[in-house]
Backbone as CSV, one residue per row, in Angstrom:
resi,resn,N_x,N_y,N_z,CA_x,CA_y,CA_z,C_x,C_y,C_z
1,MET,95.923,-68.514,-8.551,94.951,-67.447,-8.435,95.462,-66.225,-9.192
2,LYS,94.627,-65.647,-10.032,95.013,-64.494,-10.827,94.770,-63.204,-10.046
3,LYS,95.773,-62.340,-10.030,95.682,-61.084,-9.315,95.085,-60.025,-10.247
4,ILE,94.058,-59.331,-9.812,93.411,-58.319,-10.646,94.052,-56.954,-10.429
5,PHE,94.224,-56.543,-9.199,94.804,-55.230,-8.905,96.291,-55.391,-8.658
6,ASN,97.109,-54.666,-9.430,98.555,-54.807,-9.292,99.197,-53.672,-8.486
7,GLY,98.395,-52.762,-7.940,98.931,-51.673,-7.134,99.342,-50.458,-7.938
8,GLN,99.353,-50.564,-9.257,99.723,-49.441,-10.118,98.488,-48.608,-10.425
9,LYS,98.655,-47.302,-10.401,97.562,-46.408,-10.718,97.484,-46.253,-12.233
10,THR,96.309,-46.488,-12.806,96.166,-46.327,-14.253,95.909,-44.863,-14.571
11,GLY,96.415,-44.423,-15.700,96.234,-43.032,-16.106,94.835,-42.791,-16.629
12,LYS,94.463,-41.532,-16.674,93.172,-41.143,-17.193,93.157,-41.361,-18.704
13,LEU,92.048,-41.827,-19.227,91.921,-42.109,-20.650,92.072,-40.818,-21.460
14,GLY,92.865,-40.879,-22.525,93.062,-39.715,-23.389,94.259,-38.864,-23.000
15,THR,95.144,-39.399,-22.152,96.341,-38.665,-21.745,97.577,-39.340,-22.333
16,GLU,98.739,-38.739,-22.103,100.005,-39.304,-22.595,100.218,-40.718,-22.060
17,LYS,99.892,-40.924,-20.781,100.104,-42.207,-20.137,99.170,-43.283,-20.676
18,ARG,97.948,-42.900,-21.021,96.937,-43.853,-21.483,96.133,-43.253,-22.642
19,PRO,96.694,-43.264,-23.841,95.973,-42.705,-24.987,94.789,-43.586,-25.385
20,ALA,93.785,-42.965,-25.975,92.625,-43.709,-26.464,93.035,-44.481,-27.715
21,VAL,92.596,-45.719,-27.821,92.920,-46.561,-28.976,91.636,-46.800,-29.765
22,VAL,91.676,-46.442,-31.070,90.504,-46.535,-31.930,90.903,-47.211,-33.236
23,ASN,90.015,-48.053,-33.776,90.235,-48.685,-35.076,89.092,-48.293,-36.007
24,VAL,89.422,-47.826,-37.219,88.423,-47.441,-38.213,88.687,-48.180,-39.519
25,GLN,87.705,-48.118,-40.450,87.818,-48.861,-41.699,88.224,-48.001,-42.891
26,THR,87.892,-46.693,-42.881,88.164,-45.852,-44.051,89.025,-44.652,-43.691
27,GLU,89.642,-44.085,-44.711,90.479,-42.892,-44.543,89.628,-41.693,-44.120
28,GLU,88.406,-41.586,-44.667,87.484,-40.494,-44.308,87.160,-40.536,-42.820
29,ARG,86.818,-41.723,-42.354,86.460,-41.893,-40.938,87.658,-41.594,-40.043
30,LEU,88.843,-41.943,-40.492,90.059,-41.664,-39.740,90.208,-40.163,-39.523
31,LYS,90.000,-39.376,-40.578,90.110,-37.914,-40.466,89.032,-37.348,-39.543
32,GLU,87.826,-37.892,-39.660,86.709,-37.430,-38.828,86.978,-37.677,-37.342
33,VAL,87.415,-38.885,-37.018,87.689,-39.255,-35.624,88.893,-38.469,-35.095
34,ALA,89.925,-38.300,-35.917,91.116,-37.549,-35.503,90.761,-36.104,-35.179
35,SER,89.846,-35.499,-35.961,89.457,-34.115,-35.691,88.738,-33.988,-34.351
36,ILE,87.944,-35.002,-33.989,87.257,-34.980,-32.684,88.285,-35.020,-31.555
37,PHE,89.297,-35.891,-31.695,90.347,-35.973,-30.679,91.132,-34.661,-30.591
38,GLU,91.442,-34.058,-31.720,92.212,-32.816,-31.747,91.437,-31.664,-31.108
39,GLU,90.120,-31.579,-31.382,89.276,-30.520,-30.801,89.322,-30.546,-29.276
40,ASN,89.298,-31.758,-28.718,89.249,-31.919,-27.259,90.629,-32.070,-26.626
41,ASP,91.673,-32.023,-27.443,93.058,-32.119,-26.974,93.313,-33.431,-26.212
42,TRP,92.764,-34.539,-26.757,92.984,-35.857,-26.189,94.094,-36.547,-26.959
43,LYS,94.869,-37.368,-26.284,95.916,-38.163,-26.927,95.269,-39.447,-27.443
44,TYR,95.694,-39.899,-28.624,95.027,-41.037,-29.244,95.951,-41.824,-30.156
45,THR,95.510,-43.034,-30.492,96.153,-43.889,-31.477,95.033,-44.443,-32.355
46,ILE,95.125,-44.183,-33.663,94.092,-44.656,-34.583,94.694,-45.685,-35.526
47,GLY,94.022,-46.819,-35.635,94.448,-47.851,-36.572,93.500,-47.907,-37.755
48,LEU,94.039,-47.937,-38.964,93.235,-48.032,-40.177,93.242,-49.496,-40.625
49,GLU,92.131,-50.185,-40.366,92.025,-51.608,-40.681,90.730,-51.862,-41.448
50,PRO,90.801,-51.840,-42.785,89.584,-51.994,-43.599,88.894,-53.353,-43.466
51,ASP,89.624,-54.396,-43.107,89.037,-55.729,-43.030,88.455,-56.079,-41.663
52,LYS,88.634,-55.216,-40.652,88.106,-55.475,-39.309,86.966,-54.496,-39.009
53,PRO,86.051,-54.858,-38.099,84.961,-53.940,-37.748,85.481,-52.726,-36.978
54,GLU,84.749,-51.603,-37.107,85.145,-50.362,-36.443,85.010,-50.495,-34.932
55,ASP,85.995,-49.986,-34.208,85.989,-50.032,-32.740,86.327,-48.643,-32.209
56,ILE,85.286,-47.912,-31.756,85.501,-46.554,-31.229,85.003,-46.451,-29.788
57,THR,85.118,-47.529,-29.033,84.606,-47.535,-27.656,85.323,-46.516,-26.765
58,ASP,86.639,-46.340,-26.938,87.370,-45.359,-26.123,86.883,-43.942,-26.411
59,LEU,86.604,-43.636,-27.671,86.096,-42.307,-28.038,84.722,-42.083,-27.431
60,GLU,83.850,-43.088,-27.504,82.517,-42.964,-26.914,82.607,-42.766,-25.405
61,ARG,83.552,-43.442,-24.767,83.733,-43.308,-23.321,84.190,-41.900,-22.942
62,LEU,85.041,-41.299,-23.790,85.513,-39.936,-23.532,84.411,-38.908,-23.771
63,LEU,83.591,-39.125,-24.800,82.524,-38.179,-25.118,81.365,-38.264,-24.128
64,ASN,81.094,-39.449,-23.600,79.992,-39.655,-22.661,80.504,-40.314,-21.387
65,PRO,81.153,-39.551,-20.487,81.692,-40.159,-19.266,80.573,-40.676,-18.359
66,ALA,80.876,-41.726,-17.618,79.900,-42.327,-16.714,79.579,-41.374,-15.565
67,LYS,78.310,-41.284,-15.233,77.870,-40.434,-14.126,77.912,-41.250,-12.837
68,PRO,78.361,-40.638,-11.731,78.378,-41.371,-10.468,76.954,-41.677,-9.995
69,LYS,76.770,-42.861,-9.449,75.455,-43.255,-8.964,75.246,-42.716,-7.563
70,ILE,74.044,-42.265,-7.280,73.698,-41.748,-5.961,72.899,-42.826,-5.230
71,ALA,73.388,-43.216,-4.076,72.731,-44.261,-3.297,71.457,-43.710,-2.664
72,GLU,70.427,-44.540,-2.648,69.181,-44.138,-2.006,69.335,-44.204,-0.500
73,LYS,68.601,-43.329,0.184,68.665,-43.310,1.641,67.928,-44.522,2.194
74,LYS,68.565,-45.211,3.134,67.951,-46.386,3.739,66.949,-45.955,4.806
75,VAL,65.955,-46.805,5.009,64.945,-46.545,6.031,65.494,-47.009,7.373
76,GLY,65.467,-46.118,8.363,65.902,-46.489,9.714,64.880,-47.410,10.364
77,ARG,65.342,-48.273,11.248,64.419,-49.245,11.833,63.339,-48.608,12.698
78,ASN,63.573,-47.416,13.254,62.569,-46.779,14.104,61.764,-45.703,13.373
79,GLU,61.961,-45.566,12.064,61.180,-44.604,11.265,59.878,-45.264,10.811
80,PRO,58.879,-44.449,10.460,57.633,-45.045,9.948,57.894,-45.855,8.676
81,CYS,57.153,-46.948,8.529,57.351,-47.837,7.392,56.902,-47.144,6.095
82,PRO,57.681,-47.267,5.017,57.318,-46.618,3.758,56.091,-47.245,3.083
83,CYS,55.623,-48.401,3.566,54.450,-49.025,2.945,53.166,-48.296,3.320
84,GLY,53.230,-47.414,4.325,52.061,-46.610,4.695,51.197,-47.217,5.784
85,SER,51.670,-48.248,6.470,50.872,-48.902,7.503,50.767,-48.074,8.785
86,GLY,51.705,-47.157,9.002,51.720,-46.364,10.213,52.567,-46.972,11.313
87,LYS,53.011,-48.220,11.130,53.859,-48.879,12.117,55.308,-48.485,11.881
88,LYS,56.156,-48.770,12.893,57.584,-48.580,12.710,58.082,-49.625,11.719
89,TYR,59.147,-49.292,11.018,59.694,-50.185,9.994,60.100,-51.529,10.582
90,LYS,60.672,-51.511,11.808,61.151,-52.764,12.409,59.995,-53.703,12.775
91,LYS,58.804,-53.165,12.981,57.646,-53.991,13.361,56.820,-54.396,12.128
92,CYS,57.102,-53.776,10.980,56.267,-54.023,9.794,57.065,-54.789,8.731
93,CYS,57.732,-54.085,7.847,58.432,-54.719,6.707,59.892,-55.028,6.987
94,GLY,60.427,-54.615,8.140,61.818,-54.809,8.447,62.134,-56.050,9.238
95,LYS,61.263,-57.023,9.231,61.436,-58.234,10.022,62.662,-58.996,9.675
């Protein structure tokens, strides 16, 4: 059985502990991406590989962080049913 969680805390992306890793194809693109990292004071590693496709997923993740999801409020069993029948939820759609 493969263990997924090893008990170690991973560092935040773009820090000394966990720098962002990016691969680009041209020298121009390398300078462009490096300037974005420098502006935001993120730690990074850029690989210049002209024969491989560009991979900037870590940069995109830093520029557009995931928003936390807000859970919808559940209907209580003794509250009116949201279908509009006028009955309690437990007697209508909560069977």
